VMD Tcl script that builds the backbone (N, CA, C; Angstrom):
set m [mol new atoms 555]
animate dup $m
set s [atomselect $m all]
$s set {name element resname resid chain x y z} {
  {N N MET 1 A 0.811 -1.206 0.000}
  {CA C MET 1 A 0.000 0.000 0.000}
  {C C MET 1 A 0.857 1.275 0.000}
  {N N ALA 2 A 1.955 1.268 0.757}
  {CA C ALA 2 A 2.801 2.461 0.824}
  {C C ALA 2 A 3.318 2.826 -0.568}
  {N N GLY 3 A 3.692 1.826 -1.345}
  {CA C GLY 3 A 4.182 2.085 -2.695}
  {C C GLY 3 A 3.118 2.721 -3.574}
  {N N GLU 4 A 1.883 2.231 -3.457}
  {CA C GLU 4 A 0.782 2.814 -4.229}
  {C C GLU 4 A 0.508 4.258 -3.808}
  {N N LEU 5 A 0.607 4.532 -2.514}
  {CA C LEU 5 A 0.376 5.888 -2.027}
  {C C LEU 5 A 1.487 6.820 -2.502}
  {N N ILE 6 A 2.717 6.354 -2.484}
  {CA C ILE 6 A 3.841 7.157 -2.989}
  {C C ILE 6 A 3.644 7.454 -4.473}
  {N N GLU 7 A 3.191 6.461 -5.230}
  {CA C GLU 7 A 2.934 6.661 -6.665}
  {C C GLU 7 A 1.811 7.673 -6.871}
  {N N LEU 8 A 0.743 7.575 -6.074}
  {CA C LEU 8 A -0.364 8.529 -6.151}
  {C C LEU 8 A 0.127 9.936 -5.839}
  {N N HIS 9 A 0.955 10.081 -4.834}
  {CA C HIS 9 A 1.487 11.403 -4.491}
  {C C HIS 9 A 2.369 11.947 -5.607}
  {N N GLY 10 A 3.081 11.077 -6.296}
  {CA C GLY 10 A 3.868 11.507 -7.455}
  {C C GLY 10 A 2.980 12.075 -8.553}
  {N N ARG 11 A 1.822 11.446 -8.764}
  {CA C ARG 11 A 0.872 11.951 -9.764}
  {C C ARG 11 A 0.313 13.309 -9.330}
  {N N ILE 12 A 0.053 13.474 -8.044}
  {CA C ILE 12 A -0.442 14.761 -7.540}
  {C C ILE 12 A 0.608 15.847 -7.765}
  {N N LEU 13 A 1.862 15.552 -7.461}
  {CA C LEU 13 A 2.934 16.543 -7.615}
  {C C LEU 13 A 3.107 16.982 -9.067}
  {N N ALA 14 A 2.818 16.104 -10.001}
  {CA C ALA 14 A 2.976 16.414 -11.426}
  {C C ALA 14 A 1.674 16.847 -12.097}
  {N N CYS 15 A 0.583 16.887 -11.357}
  {CA C CYS 15 A -0.731 17.133 -11.938}
  {C C CYS 15 A -0.823 18.502 -12.618}
  {N N ALA 16 A -1.463 18.494 -13.778}
  {CA C ALA 16 A -1.744 19.735 -14.509}
  {C C ALA 16 A -3.164 19.693 -15.061}
  {N N LEU 17 A -4.081 19.058 -14.332}
  {CA C LEU 17 A -5.445 18.854 -14.819}
  {C C LEU 17 A -6.350 20.078 -14.666}
  {N N CYS 18 A -5.961 21.045 -13.843}
  {CA C CYS 18 A -6.771 22.260 -13.708}
  {C C CYS 18 A -5.856 23.478 -13.619}
  {N N LYS 19 A -6.454 24.644 -13.649}
  {CA C LYS 19 A -5.692 25.890 -13.672}
  {C C LYS 19 A -4.906 26.149 -12.381}
  {N N LEU 20 A -5.275 25.484 -11.289}
  {CA C LEU 20 A -4.518 25.680 -10.044}
  {C C LEU 20 A -3.052 25.292 -10.217}
  {N N SER 21 A -2.792 24.350 -11.103}
  {CA C SER 21 A -1.406 23.910 -11.320}
  {C C SER 21 A -0.546 25.014 -11.943}
  {N N GLU 22 A -1.182 25.964 -12.611}
  {CA C GLU 22 A -0.433 27.027 -13.298}
  {C C GLU 22 A 0.139 28.061 -12.332}
  {N N SER 23 A -0.495 28.242 -11.183}
  {CA C SER 23 A -0.040 29.281 -10.258}
  {C C SER 23 A 0.608 28.729 -8.987}
  {N N ARG 24 A 0.592 27.435 -8.808}
  {CA C ARG 24 A 1.175 26.863 -7.591}
  {C C ARG 24 A 2.696 26.887 -7.643}
  {N N ARG 25 A 3.293 26.901 -6.469}
  {CA C ARG 25 A 4.729 26.660 -6.377}
  {C C ARG 25 A 4.954 25.158 -6.195}
  {N N LYS 26 A 4.201 24.605 -5.218}
  {CA C LYS 26 A 4.302 23.164 -4.952}
  {C C LYS 26 A 2.909 22.612 -4.707}
  {N N ALA 27 A 2.632 21.475 -5.298}
  {CA C ALA 27 A 1.409 20.754 -4.942}
  {C C ALA 27 A 1.613 20.182 -3.545}
  {N N VAL 28 A 0.509 19.965 -2.847}
  {CA C VAL 28 A 0.571 19.498 -1.459}
  {C C VAL 28 A -0.273 18.233 -1.333}
  {N N PRO 29 A 0.331 17.053 -1.591}
  {CA C PRO 29 A -0.442 15.814 -1.520}
  {C C PRO 29 A -0.976 15.529 -0.118}
  {N N GLY 30 A -0.179 15.795 0.867}
  {CA C GLY 30 A -0.514 15.466 2.254}
  {C C GLY 30 A 0.671 14.774 2.883}
  {N N GLU 31 A 0.544 14.512 4.198}
  {CA C GLU 31 A 1.642 13.849 4.888}
  {C C GLU 31 A 1.121 13.145 6.131}
  {N N GLY 32 A 1.919 12.196 6.579}
  {CA C GLY 32 A 1.591 11.496 7.809}
  {C C GLY 32 A 1.757 10.002 7.657}
  {N N ALA 33 A 1.172 9.296 8.604}
  {CA C ALA 33 A 1.285 7.845 8.640}
  {C C ALA 33 A 0.459 7.211 7.523}
  {N N PHE 34 A 1.072 6.308 6.791}
  {CA C PHE 34 A 0.382 5.630 5.694}
  {C C PHE 34 A -0.634 4.610 6.201}
  {N N ASN 35 A -0.585 4.302 7.495}
  {CA C ASN 35 A -1.534 3.356 8.093}
  {C C ASN 35 A -2.341 4.047 9.197}
  {N N ALA 36 A -2.579 5.334 9.050}
  {CA C ALA 36 A -3.224 6.145 10.089}
  {C C ALA 36 A -4.662 5.689 10.362}
  {N N SER 37 A -5.032 5.708 11.626}
  {CA C SER 37 A -6.423 5.456 12.014}
  {C C SER 37 A -7.289 6.683 11.775}
  {N N LEU 38 A -6.641 7.854 11.766}
  {CA C LEU 38 A -7.340 9.124 11.597}
  {C C LEU 38 A -6.749 9.890 10.422}
  {N N MET 39 A -7.630 10.313 9.516}
  {CA C MET 39 A -7.238 11.196 8.419}
  {C C MET 39 A -7.967 12.519 8.616}
  {N N LEU 40 A -7.231 13.612 8.463}
  {CA C LEU 40 A -7.785 14.957 8.574}
  {C C LEU 40 A -7.782 15.600 7.203}
  {N N VAL 41 A -8.928 16.150 6.799}
  {CA C VAL 41 A -9.064 16.748 5.470}
  {C C VAL 41 A -9.516 18.196 5.614}
  {N N GLY 42 A -8.702 19.116 5.117}
  {CA C GLY 42 A -9.039 20.532 5.124}
  {C C GLY 42 A -9.469 21.000 3.748}
  {N N GLU 43 A -9.409 22.316 3.556}
  {CA C GLU 43 A -9.913 22.943 2.337}
  {C C GLU 43 A -8.893 22.932 1.206}
  {N N ALA 44 A -7.794 23.650 1.399}
  {CA C ALA 44 A -6.799 23.828 0.342}
  {C C ALA 44 A -5.507 24.333 0.968}
  {N N PRO 45 A -4.391 24.130 0.293}
  {CA C PRO 45 A -3.152 24.702 0.800}
  {C C PRO 45 A -3.216 26.235 0.818}
  {N N GLY 46 A -2.585 26.825 1.801}
  {CA C GLY 46 A -2.434 28.279 1.863}
  {C C GLY 46 A -1.046 28.682 1.383}
  {N N ARG 47 A -0.679 29.920 1.637}
  {CA C ARG 47 A 0.612 30.445 1.174}
  {C C ARG 47 A 1.791 29.647 1.721}
  {N N ASN 48 A 1.800 29.403 3.029}
  {CA C ASN 48 A 2.916 28.661 3.624}
  {C C ASN 48 A 2.989 27.236 3.097}
  {N N GLU 49 A 1.844 26.619 2.939}
  {CA C GLU 49 A 1.790 25.245 2.427}
  {C C GLU 49 A 2.278 25.185 0.989}
  {N N ASP 50 A 1.922 26.191 0.189}
  {CA C ASP 50 A 2.354 26.272 -1.203}
  {C C ASP 50 A 3.877 26.421 -1.289}
  {N N LEU 51 A 4.453 27.115 -0.343}
  {CA C LEU 51 A 5.909 27.295 -0.324}
  {C C LEU 51 A 6.639 26.028 0.114}
  {N N GLU 52 A 6.085 25.345 1.119}
  {CA C GLU 52 A 6.769 24.184 1.693}
  {C C GLU 52 A 6.360 22.849 1.079}
  {N N GLY 53 A 5.173 22.795 0.454}
  {CA C GLY 53 A 4.694 21.530 -0.089}
  {C C GLY 53 A 4.168 20.592 0.985}
  {N N ARG 54 A 3.810 21.151 2.154}
  {CA C ARG 54 A 3.298 20.368 3.287}
  {C C ARG 54 A 1.984 20.985 3.755}
  {N N PRO 55 A 1.038 20.159 4.230}
  {CA C PRO 55 A -0.242 20.687 4.693}
  {C C PRO 55 A -0.161 21.253 6.114}
  {N N PHE 56 A -0.957 22.255 6.370}
  {CA C PHE 56 A -1.148 22.806 7.711}
  {C C PHE 56 A 0.169 23.137 8.412}
  {N N VAL 57 A 0.957 24.016 7.799}
  {CA C VAL 57 A 2.219 24.440 8.412}
  {C C VAL 57 A 2.167 25.886 8.909}
  {N N GLY 58 A 1.085 26.595 8.637}
  {CA C GLY 58 A 0.942 27.968 9.108}
  {C C GLY 58 A 0.285 28.017 10.476}
  {N N ALA 59 A -0.328 29.148 10.778}
  {CA C ALA 59 A -0.975 29.351 12.077}
  {C C ALA 59 A -2.100 28.341 12.310}
  {N N ALA 60 A -2.886 28.049 11.284}
  {CA C ALA 60 A -3.960 27.051 11.426}
  {C C ALA 60 A -3.367 25.680 11.732}
  {N N GLY 61 A -2.232 25.385 11.152}
  {CA C GLY 61 A -1.553 24.123 11.436}
  {C C GLY 61 A -1.066 24.052 12.871}
  {N N GLY 62 A -0.600 25.179 13.394}
  {CA C GLY 62 A -0.188 25.216 14.792}
  {C C GLY 62 A -1.358 24.924 15.717}
  {N N PHE 63 A -2.519 25.511 15.400}
  {CA C PHE 63 A -3.705 25.249 16.214}
  {C C PHE 63 A -4.151 23.794 16.068}
  {N N LEU 64 A -4.085 23.264 14.853}
  {CA C LEU 64 A -4.418 21.851 14.646}
  {C C LEU 64 A -3.499 20.953 15.470}
  {N N ASN 65 A -2.206 21.252 15.475}
  {CA C ASN 65 A -1.268 20.469 16.293}
  {C C ASN 65 A -1.661 20.514 17.765}
  {N N ASP 66 A -2.064 21.706 18.242}
  {CA C ASP 66 A -2.499 21.843 19.640}
  {C C ASP 66 A -3.739 21.001 19.913}
  {N N LEU 67 A -4.686 21.009 18.974}
  {CA C LEU 67 A -5.902 20.211 19.142}
  {C C LEU 67 A -5.576 18.717 19.222}
  {N N LEU 68 A -4.715 18.272 18.338}
  {CA C LEU 68 A -4.321 16.863 18.351}
  {C C LEU 68 A -3.622 16.517 19.666}
  {N N SER 69 A -2.704 17.368 20.066}
  {CA C SER 69 A -1.971 17.151 21.315}
  {C C SER 69 A -2.918 17.092 22.519}
  {N N SER 70 A -3.970 17.908 22.495}
  {CA C SER 70 A -4.912 17.958 23.615}
  {C C SER 70 A -5.654 16.639 23.817}
  {N N ILE 71 A -5.686 15.809 22.773}
  {CA C ILE 71 A -6.342 14.493 22.908}
  {C C ILE 71 A -5.317 13.352 22.823}
  {N N GLY 72 A -4.044 13.696 23.003}
  {CA C GLY 72 A -3.010 12.679 23.085}
  {C C GLY 72 A -2.600 12.060 21.770}
  {N N ILE 73 A -2.776 12.794 20.677}
  {CA C ILE 73 A -2.395 12.281 19.360}
  {C C ILE 73 A -1.259 13.132 18.800}
  {N N ASP 74 A -0.231 12.471 18.304}
  {CA C ASP 74 A 0.899 13.153 17.677}
  {C C ASP 74 A 0.609 13.319 16.183}
  {N N ARG 75 A 0.938 14.470 15.656}
  {CA C ARG 75 A 0.698 14.763 14.233}
  {C C ARG 75 A 1.247 13.674 13.313}
  {N N LYS 76 A 2.395 13.119 13.654}
  {CA C LYS 76 A 3.017 12.107 12.784}
  {C C LYS 76 A 2.207 10.811 12.705}
  {N N ASP 77 A 1.251 10.630 13.630}
  {CA C ASP 77 A 0.464 9.403 13.668}
  {C C ASP 77 A -0.846 9.492 12.892}
  {N N VAL 78 A -1.154 10.653 12.339}
  {CA C VAL 78 A -2.356 10.839 11.529}
  {C C VAL 78 A -1.922 11.143 10.102}
  {N N PHE 79 A -2.878 11.171 9.181}
  {CA C PHE 79 A -2.588 11.607 7.824}
  {C C PHE 79 A -3.387 12.885 7.581}
  {N N ILE 80 A -2.706 13.928 7.110}
  {CA C ILE 80 A -3.318 15.236 6.912}
  {C C ILE 80 A -3.239 15.614 5.439}
  {N N THR 81 A -4.378 16.029 4.886}
  {CA C THR 81 A -4.428 16.439 3.488}
  {C C THR 81 A -5.533 17.479 3.309}
  {N N ASN 82 A -5.805 17.841 2.077}
  {CA C ASN 82 A -6.840 18.818 1.748}
  {C C ASN 82 A -7.717 18.299 0.618}
  {N N ILE 83 A -8.866 18.935 0.472}
  {CA C ILE 83 A -9.816 18.572 -0.575}
  {C C ILE 83 A -9.242 18.872 -1.966}
  {N N VAL 84 A -8.474 19.977 -2.081}
  {CA C VAL 84 A -7.699 20.236 -3.298}
  {C C VAL 84 A -6.226 20.283 -2.912}
  {N N LYS 85 A -5.372 19.966 -3.854}
  {CA C LYS 85 A -3.959 19.768 -3.554}
  {C C LYS 85 A -3.063 20.936 -3.956}
  {N N CYS 86 A -3.638 21.972 -4.564}
  {CA C CYS 86 A -2.882 23.159 -4.950}
  {C C CYS 86 A -3.575 24.405 -4.404}
  {N N ARG 87 A -2.797 25.429 -4.138}
  {CA C ARG 87 A -3.332 26.657 -3.564}
  {C C ARG 87 A -4.152 27.433 -4.593}
  {N N PRO 88 A -5.407 27.751 -4.261}
  {CA C PRO 88 A -6.176 28.649 -5.132}
  {C C PRO 88 A -5.583 30.062 -5.079}
  {N N THR 89 A -5.579 30.740 -6.199}
  {CA C THR 89 A -5.023 32.088 -6.259}
  {C C THR 89 A -5.760 33.015 -5.303}
  {N N ALA 90 A -5.043 33.956 -4.739}
  {CA C ALA 90 A -5.576 34.968 -3.818}
  {C C ALA 90 A -6.273 34.331 -2.610}
  {N N ASN 91 A -5.899 33.108 -2.314}
  {CA C ASN 91 A -6.443 32.399 -1.145}
  {C C ASN 91 A -7.961 32.259 -1.167}
  {N N ARG 92 A -8.539 32.241 -2.359}
  {CA C ARG 92 A -9.987 32.088 -2.491}
  {C C ARG 92 A -10.367 30.639 -2.219}
  {N N PRO 93 A -11.659 30.387 -1.944}
  {CA C PRO 93 A -12.102 28.998 -1.775}
  {C C PRO 93 A -11.958 28.221 -3.089}
  {N N PRO 94 A -11.750 26.923 -3.001}
  {CA C PRO 94 A -11.674 26.135 -4.232}
  {C C PRO 94 A -13.013 26.114 -4.951}
  {N N ARG 95 A -12.948 26.112 -6.270}
  {CA C ARG 95 A -14.165 26.054 -7.093}
  {C C ARG 95 A -14.622 24.607 -7.247}
  {N N VAL 96 A -15.884 24.452 -7.576}
  {CA C VAL 96 A -16.478 23.115 -7.691}
  {C C VAL 96 A -15.695 22.261 -8.683}
  {N N ASN 97 A -15.328 22.823 -9.821}
  {CA C ASN 97 A -14.597 22.028 -10.823}
  {C C ASN 97 A -13.207 21.625 -10.312}
  {N N GLU 98 A -12.591 22.460 -9.479}
  {CA C GLU 98 A -11.281 22.123 -8.910}
  {C C GLU 98 A -11.414 20.978 -7.908}
  {N N VAL 99 A -12.463 21.027 -7.098}
  {CA C VAL 99 A -12.720 19.947 -6.139}
  {C C VAL 99 A -12.984 18.643 -6.887}
  {N N LYS 100 A -13.786 18.713 -7.950}
  {CA C LYS 100 A -14.080 17.504 -8.738}
  {C C LYS 100 A -12.816 16.937 -9.375}
  {N N THR 101 A -11.933 17.815 -9.838}
  {CA C THR 101 A -10.692 17.370 -10.463}
  {C C THR 101 A -9.797 16.658 -9.460}
  {N N CYS 102 A -9.727 17.170 -8.235}
  {CA C CYS 102 A -8.867 16.577 -7.201}
  {C C CYS 102 A -9.510 15.400 -6.473}
  {N N ARG 103 A -10.802 15.271 -6.569}
  {CA C ARG 103 A -11.504 14.251 -5.781}
  {C C ARG 103 A -10.948 12.832 -5.964}
  {N N PRO 104 A -10.616 12.399 -7.183}
  {CA C PRO 104 A -10.051 11.047 -7.312}
  {C C PRO 104 A -8.752 10.866 -6.525}
  {N N TYR 105 A -7.966 11.932 -6.397}
  {CA C TYR 105 A -6.746 11.839 -5.596}
  {C C TYR 105 A -7.091 11.598 -4.128}
  {N N LEU 106 A -8.032 12.375 -3.605}
  {CA C LEU 106 A -8.431 12.219 -2.210}
  {C C LEU 106 A -9.073 10.845 -1.981}
  {N N GLU 107 A -9.929 10.428 -2.899}
  {CA C GLU 107 A -10.553 9.107 -2.767}
  {C C GLU 107 A -9.501 8.002 -2.768}
  {N N GLY 108 A -8.476 8.162 -3.597}
  {CA C GLY 108 A -7.378 7.190 -3.618}
  {C C GLY 108 A -6.632 7.168 -2.291}
  {N N GLN 109 A -6.381 8.333 -1.724}
  {CA C GLN 109 A -5.703 8.392 -0.429}
  {C C GLN 109 A -6.542 7.698 0.651}
  {N N ILE 110 A -7.828 8.001 0.670}
  {CA C ILE 110 A -8.708 7.388 1.670}
  {C C ILE 110 A -8.726 5.869 1.498}
  {N N ARG 111 A -8.828 5.409 0.263}
  {CA C ARG 111 A -8.867 3.965 -0.001}
  {C C ARG 111 A -7.570 3.289 0.431}
  {N N LEU 112 A -6.436 3.889 0.101}
  {CA C LEU 112 A -5.145 3.261 0.397}
  {C C LEU 112 A -4.787 3.319 1.883}
  {N N ILE 113 A -5.068 4.422 2.533}
  {CA C ILE 113 A -4.761 4.558 3.962}
  {C C ILE 113 A -5.798 3.813 4.794}
  {N N ASN 114 A -7.036 3.846 4.343}
  {CA C ASN 114 A -8.150 3.152 4.988}
  {C C ASN 114 A -8.255 3.486 6.483}
  {N N PRO 115 A -8.383 4.778 6.807}
  {CA C PRO 115 A -8.479 5.164 8.217}
  {C C PRO 115 A -9.802 4.717 8.832}
  {N N LYS 116 A -9.815 4.596 10.146}
  {CA C LYS 116 A -11.046 4.267 10.845}
  {C C LYS 116 A -12.006 5.447 10.832}
  {N N LEU 117 A -11.434 6.650 10.776}
  {CA C LEU 117 A -12.237 7.866 10.822}
  {C C LEU 117 A -11.592 8.936 9.952}
  {N N VAL 118 A -12.420 9.622 9.167}
  {CA C VAL 118 A -11.970 10.748 8.361}
  {C C VAL 118 A -12.604 12.008 8.945}
  {N N CYS 119 A -11.781 12.929 9.393}
  {CA C CYS 119 A -12.257 14.185 9.976}
  {C C CYS 119 A -12.285 15.250 8.876}
  {N N LEU 120 A -13.485 15.718 8.561}
  {CA C LEU 120 A -13.662 16.764 7.547}
  {C C LEU 120 A -13.713 18.107 8.260}
  {N N MET 121 A -12.771 18.975 7.929}
  {CA C MET 121 A -12.626 20.249 8.629}
  {C C MET 121 A -13.081 21.405 7.743}
  {N N GLY 122 A -14.259 21.928 8.034}
  {CA C GLY 122 A -14.788 23.068 7.301}
  {C C GLY 122 A -15.740 22.678 6.198}
  {N N ASN 123 A -16.562 23.660 5.799}
  {CA C ASN 123 A -17.619 23.397 4.814}
  {C C ASN 123 A -17.100 22.910 3.472}
  {N N HIS 124 A -15.955 23.403 3.015}
  {CA C HIS 124 A -15.467 22.980 1.697}
  {C C HIS 124 A -15.096 21.500 1.692}
  {N N ALA 125 A -14.457 21.034 2.747}
  {CA C ALA 125 A -14.137 19.609 2.833}
  {C C ALA 125 A -15.414 18.779 2.982}
  {N N ILE 126 A -16.329 19.266 3.826}
  {CA C ILE 126 A -17.591 18.548 4.039}
  {C C ILE 126 A -18.383 18.458 2.743}
  {N N ASN 127 A -18.575 19.595 2.078}
  {CA C ASN 127 A -19.351 19.614 0.835}
  {C C ASN 127 A -18.682 18.790 -0.255}
  {N N GLY 128 A -17.356 18.828 -0.309}
  {CA C GLY 128 A -16.627 18.092 -1.341}
  {C C GLY 128 A -16.743 16.588 -1.214}
  {N N ILE 129 A -16.975 16.099 0.000}
  {CA C ILE 129 A -17.071 14.658 0.226}
  {C C ILE 129 A -18.511 14.205 0.452}
  {N N LEU 130 A -19.228 14.895 1.327}
  {CA C LEU 130 A -20.573 14.444 1.711}
  {C C LEU 130 A -21.699 15.162 0.983}
  {N N GLY 131 A -21.423 16.318 0.403}
  {CA C GLY 131 A -22.461 17.119 -0.227}
  {C C GLY 131 A -22.897 18.255 0.683}
  {N N LYS 132 A -23.875 19.009 0.248}
  {CA C LYS 132 A -24.255 20.236 0.950}
  {C C LYS 132 A -25.223 20.024 2.110}
  {N N GLY 133 A -25.628 18.836 2.414}
  {CA C GLY 133 A -26.612 18.593 3.466}
  {C C GLY 133 A -26.050 18.520 4.872}
  {N N TYR 134 A -24.806 18.947 5.063}
  {CA C TYR 134 A -24.150 18.808 6.360}
  {C C TYR 134 A -23.460 20.119 6.766}
  {N N PRO 135 A -24.218 21.164 7.072}
  {CA C PRO 135 A -23.577 22.437 7.440}
  {C C PRO 135 A -22.772 22.289 8.729}
  {N N VAL 136 A -21.550 22.785 8.717}
  {CA C VAL 136 A -20.663 22.627 9.863}
  {C C VAL 136 A -21.256 23.246 11.125}
  {N N SER 137 A -22.001 24.329 10.979}
  {CA C SER 137 A -22.578 24.987 12.155}
  {C C SER 137 A -23.574 24.092 12.887}
  {N N GLU 138 A -24.201 23.183 12.180}
  {CA C GLU 138 A -25.166 22.263 12.789}
  {C C GLU 138 A -24.568 20.892 13.083}
  {N N MET 139 A -23.575 20.490 12.309}
  {CA C MET 139 A -23.084 19.113 12.376}
  {C C MET 139 A -21.753 18.954 13.119}
  {N N HIS 140 A -21.113 20.066 13.495}
  {CA C HIS 140 A -19.791 19.932 14.121}
  {C C HIS 140 A -19.881 19.072 15.381}
  {N N GLY 141 A -18.821 18.290 15.585}
  {CA C GLY 141 A -18.766 17.407 16.746}
  {C C GLY 141 A -19.519 16.103 16.575}
  {N N LYS 142 A -20.035 15.878 15.381}
  {CA C LYS 142 A -20.836 14.676 15.125}
  {C C LYS 142 A -20.177 13.832 14.039}
  {N N GLN 143 A -20.555 12.576 14.030}
  {CA C GLN 143 A -20.060 11.700 12.971}
  {C C GLN 143 A -21.182 11.377 11.991}
  {N N VAL 144 A -20.770 11.058 10.780}
  {CA C VAL 144 A -21.684 10.653 9.721}
  {C C VAL 144 A -21.162 9.328 9.181}
  {N N GLN 145 A -22.020 8.349 9.141}
  {CA C GLN 145 A -21.655 7.034 8.620}
  {C C GLN 145 A -22.223 6.893 7.211}
  {N N THR 146 A -21.364 6.614 6.244}
  {CA C THR 146 A -21.823 6.303 4.894}
  {C C THR 146 A -21.758 4.783 4.737}
  {N N VAL 147 A -22.008 4.307 3.559}
  {CA C VAL 147 A -21.998 2.855 3.316}
  {C C VAL 147 A -20.661 2.237 3.714}
  {N N ASP 148 A -19.563 2.918 3.398}
  {CA C ASP 148 A -18.254 2.300 3.621}
  {C C ASP 148 A -17.280 3.118 4.463}
  {N N ARG 149 A -17.730 4.244 5.028}
  {CA C ARG 149 A -16.770 5.102 5.710}
  {C C ARG 149 A -17.433 5.874 6.839}
  {N N ARG 150 A -16.665 6.155 7.874}
  {CA C ARG 150 A -17.117 6.964 9.000}
  {C C ARG 150 A -16.402 8.317 8.932}
  {N N PHE 151 A -17.206 9.395 8.967}
  {CA C PHE 151 A -16.678 10.759 8.901}
  {C C PHE 151 A -17.017 11.511 10.176}
  {N N PHE 152 A -16.161 12.431 10.543}
  {CA C PHE 152 A -16.384 13.315 11.687}
  {C C PHE 152 A -16.327 14.738 11.161}
  {N N ILE 153 A -17.219 15.588 11.637}
  {CA C ILE 153 A -17.328 16.950 11.124}
  {C C ILE 153 A -16.908 17.957 12.183}
  {N N THR 154 A -16.080 18.896 11.779}
  {CA C THR 154 A -15.703 20.009 12.641}
  {C C THR 154 A -15.359 21.226 11.776}
  {N N TYR 155 A -15.108 22.320 12.442}
  {CA C TYR 155 A -14.704 23.547 11.755}
  {C C TYR 155 A -13.271 23.421 11.252}
  {N N HIS 156 A -12.924 24.260 10.311}
  {CA C HIS 156 A -11.539 24.353 9.860}
  {C C HIS 156 A -10.756 25.113 10.920}
  {N N PRO 157 A -9.555 24.667 11.259}
  {CA C PRO 157 A -8.784 25.366 12.297}
  {C C PRO 157 A -8.581 26.860 12.016}
  {N N ALA 158 A -8.510 27.255 10.762}
  {CA C ALA 158 A -8.335 28.680 10.453}
  {C C ALA 158 A -9.528 29.501 10.919}
  {N N ALA 159 A -10.723 28.910 10.921}
  {CA C ALA 159 A -11.915 29.634 11.361}
  {C C ALA 159 A -11.765 30.074 12.815}
  {N N ALA 160 A -11.143 29.232 13.629}
  {CA C ALA 160 A -10.954 29.567 15.045}
  {C C ALA 160 A -9.936 30.691 15.227}
  {N N LEU 161 A -9.075 30.882 14.246}
  {CA C LEU 161 A -8.115 31.986 14.334}
  {C C LEU 161 A -8.800 33.328 14.080}
  {N N TYR 162 A -9.894 33.301 13.326}
  {CA C TYR 162 A -10.634 34.523 13.014}
  {C C TYR 162 A -11.810 34.735 13.954}
  {N N MET 163 A -12.349 33.661 14.493}
  {CA C MET 163 A -13.475 33.738 15.433}
  {C C MET 163 A -13.058 33.011 16.706}
  {N N ASN 164 A -12.530 33.741 17.642}
  {CA C ASN 164 A -11.920 33.179 18.841}
  {C C ASN 164 A -12.858 32.241 19.597}
  {N N ASN 165 A -14.166 32.491 19.533}
  {CA C ASN 165 A -15.123 31.636 20.249}
  {C C ASN 165 A -15.136 30.201 19.719}
  {N N LEU 166 A -14.629 29.979 18.518}
  {CA C LEU 166 A -14.604 28.628 17.955}
  {C C LEU 166 A -13.481 27.768 18.531}
  {N N LYS 167 A -12.508 28.377 19.200}
  {CA C LYS 167 A -11.416 27.580 19.772}
  {C C LYS 167 A -11.955 26.575 20.787}
  {N N GLU 168 A -12.813 27.036 21.674}
  {CA C GLU 168 A -13.399 26.133 22.678}
  {C C GLU 168 A -14.303 25.099 22.005}
  {N N THR 169 A -15.054 25.540 20.997}
  {CA C THR 169 A -15.921 24.616 20.258}
  {C C THR 169 A -15.095 23.500 19.624}
  {N N MET 170 A -14.004 23.875 18.984}
  {CA C MET 170 A -13.162 22.864 18.336}
  {C C MET 170 A -12.479 21.966 19.361}
  {N N THR 171 A -12.106 22.521 20.491}
  {CA C THR 171 A -11.514 21.707 21.554}
  {C C THR 171 A -12.507 20.634 22.002}
  {N N GLU 172 A -13.768 21.025 22.166}
  {CA C GLU 172 A -14.814 20.060 22.541}
  {C C GLU 172 A -15.059 19.060 21.415}
  {N N ASP 173 A -15.044 19.533 20.172}
  {CA C ASP 173 A -15.209 18.623 19.033}
  {C C ASP 173 A -14.106 17.564 19.024}
  {N N PHE 174 A -12.874 17.974 19.293}
  {CA C PHE 174 A -11.771 17.018 19.270}
  {C C PHE 174 A -11.860 16.024 20.429}
  {N N LYS 175 A -12.437 16.426 21.548}
  {CA C LYS 175 A -12.687 15.470 22.634}
  {C C LYS 175 A -13.688 14.412 22.162}
  {N N ALA 176 A -14.732 14.842 21.449}
  {CA C ALA 176 A -15.705 13.896 20.899}
  {C C ALA 176 A -15.044 12.985 19.860}
  {N N LEU 177 A -14.184 13.557 19.031}
  {CA C LEU 177 A -13.450 12.784 18.026}
  {C C LEU 177 A -12.623 11.701 18.716}
  {N N SER 178 A -11.950 12.047 19.800}
  {CA C SER 178 A -11.135 11.096 20.538}
  {C C SER 178 A -11.971 9.932 21.057}
  {N N LYS 179 A -13.138 10.219 21.586}
  {CA C LYS 179 A -14.030 9.158 22.085}
  {C C LYS 179 A -14.442 8.221 20.959}
  {N N ILE 180 A -14.774 8.798 19.805}
  {CA C ILE 180 A -15.179 7.981 18.658}
  {C C ILE 180 A -14.034 7.082 18.206}
  {N N LEU 181 A -12.827 7.634 18.164}
  {CA C LEU 181 A -11.653 6.840 17.771}
  {C C LEU 181 A -11.429 5.685 18.742}
  {N N LYS 182 A -11.562 5.948 20.034}
  {CA C LYS 182 A -11.365 4.904 21.040}
  {C C LYS 182 A -12.420 3.808 20.900}
  {N N GLN 183 A -13.660 4.201 20.609}
  {CA C GLN 183 A -14.731 3.217 20.409}
  {C C GLN 183 A -14.467 2.359 19.160}
  {N N ALA 184 A -13.835 2.978 18.154}
  {CA C ALA 184 A -13.549 2.264 16.910}
  {C C ALA 184 A -12.384 1.290 17.074}
  {N N GLY 185 A -11.682 1.385 18.209}
  {CA C GLY 185 A -10.568 0.468 18.488}
  {C C GLY 185 A -9.301 0.982 17.904}
}
mol reanalyze $m
mol bondsrecalc $m
mol representation Tube
mol addrep $m
């Protein structure tokens, strides 16, 4: 499986299927344990991620690391990625066609890593995987079971940097996430 995931990441790094590839510095496939029980999916790489080629390395990544640490999980033990693998220009949200173009990459990662739980962080990740029927404001802290996968919904860590009241909400969401992971074995 690790070899297949490395090959998939090579395809992501070389991808030119949408216009995002024209303005990126580095594609950001994701990083972490190839056998992770928990996969975290955000929106898109930001400026720092585009420079480094790694997900969640800016301020939102620092907060995500704190959230993981608060429930006894080390970043290296999870797999972290985004719904799209290249930074949208001017830090805008990814467009529907960009999400559709990247979706096979994300689906491949989920299939190969086969986590017990996929944490969707923010509306763009939620909508890109589950559709529009799961608004984060109503569904955060809850899990959604599909035919073959268990998802957990929470806010994007960057949202808590702009709305300080969400820090406590996300802390509580991650406590719920931890309980679900423990129940899943």
